[in-house]
N, C-alpha and C positions, 0 to 999 in steps of 0.2 A: 751302353746307356746312351740314350738320345735326349739331349736337352733342346727343346724347341723354344728358341729365344724370341722375345719381342724385338722390334727394330732398335729400341732404346738400349737394350742389353747387348745386342749384336754390335752396335756402334761403339759401346764402351769396351767390349772385348776386341774391337778392331778386326772383326771377321765378317765374311760374306756368307749369308745363309740362303739356301734354296728350299723350296717346298719339298717335304720328305715323302717318300713312298713307304708307308708303314704297314703294308699288307703282309709282309713276311716277318714283322718284328713282334716280339713279345711286348704288348702294350703296358704290362706291369713294369717294364724297365724304361718306359718313356715318361718324360716330365716336361711341363711347360715352365718357363721362368721369365720373370719380369724384374727390371731394375727400378727402384724408387728411392726416395729419400725420406728419412724421419729427421726433421730438423736439417742439419747439415751432413748427417751420416748417410752414406750410400748403403743400400740394402738390396738384397735379392730375395724374392719369394719364389720358391719352387713348389709346384703342385703336380702330383702324380696323375697321369692321364686316366687311369682306371678307377682308383680309389679316392681321388681328390685329397689324399694325404698331403699336407703342406708344411713347410717350415720356412723361417726367415733366417737369412745370414745377415747379421747386422754389423755396421761399421767397417765396411770394406775400404781399403786404401788402393791407390793406383797400382802398387806393386802386387796386391792380392789377385788382381785380374789375370796376371801372367801365370798364376799357380791355381787357377780356379778349380781344376779337376780334383786336386787333393783336398781343397777346402770343402767342396761340395760333398765328397765322400765322407770326410771327417764329421761334418755337420749332420749329415744324414744318419750316420752311425750313432752319434751322440743323441739325436732326437729319438731314434729307436730305443736306445737305452733308457732315455727319459720316459718313454711310454711303456716301459717294462716289457719289451720284447725279449725273448730268450737269446742267448748268445748264438745258439744254433740257427735261429731264424735270421739274425742279423748277418752272420757270416755267410750263410747260403745266398742271401740276397746280394750282398756286396760282391761275392764271387761271380754271381750271374751277370752283374752289371757290365763287366768287360771294360773296354776302352770308351772314353767319353767322345761323343760326336755331337756336333751342333747342327740344327736345322731351323727352318722358319716355323712359326706357329701354324697349326692346321685345324684347330677346333675352336670356334668362337664361343661355345658354351663353357669350355675350360677357361678361356681368357676372361669371360664374364665372371665366373666364380673366383678366379684369381684376383680380379679387381675388387670384387665384393669383400674378399678376405683381407686384402690390403686396406680397404676403407675401414673395416671393423677394427683392424689392428691399429691404424692411425688414430681412430676415434678413442680407442681404449687408452692409448699412450697419452694423448693430449688431455683427456678428461681426468686421468689419474694425476697428471702433472699440475693441472689446475687445483686439485685438492691438496697438492703438496706431497704426494706420494709418488714413488716410482714403481714400475712393474718390470720385471726381468724378461728378457727375450725367451728364456727357458719357460717361464709361465705363459707367455704369449703363445709359444708354440704348442704347449699342452692344451690351452683353451681353444685355439683356432681349429684344432682337429676334433673338437667336440661341438662344433657348430653344424647343425643339420644341413645337408645338401640334397635337394630333391632329385637330382640326377642319379643318385646311388640307389641300386636295387637291393632289397633285403634289409639293409640297415642304412640309416640316413647319416651316420657319423663316420667321417674319414678314418678316425683311429681304429674303429671296429672293422671297417672295410679292409684296411691294410692288414690288420691282424689276421683276418679270415683269408685274405689272398696269400699271405706268407705261409700260413698253416697249410693251405691247399697246395702251395708250391713245394712244400717239404714231402708231401705224400708221393 
């Protein structure tokens, strides 16, 4: 699994990243990630390079960044369960991930879509809080994968694109 970090996230993780050579990598196992805040809570949004499937990890503490690989895999798994992927699909994908490696970002269109999704997420949270209601991160992750993305071929929805990619990967 390759996590392509923005500079802000790399600085928080206290790592140095270089431009990756992804020519021999399975792009379905590569993700872009960015650190941002909702209020005072630190969050990471991850977005898959191929399917644009994305999810938020909310409320990270300083100690969590030392254990980020386990947290990412756990949150990825729980988001797949939330989107009703089969246990076989989830286990196959998680087994294929392998060891976590970090690299610099490499695709401006993914970063743009990542930033747009963060903007929509922040807007949703703040508009709901103005109304006096709260929205769960679980619900945000479900809804953010049902926002159309024009870069996707065949289907415009990240949740459907990831489902199709996982099914094709099982064959």
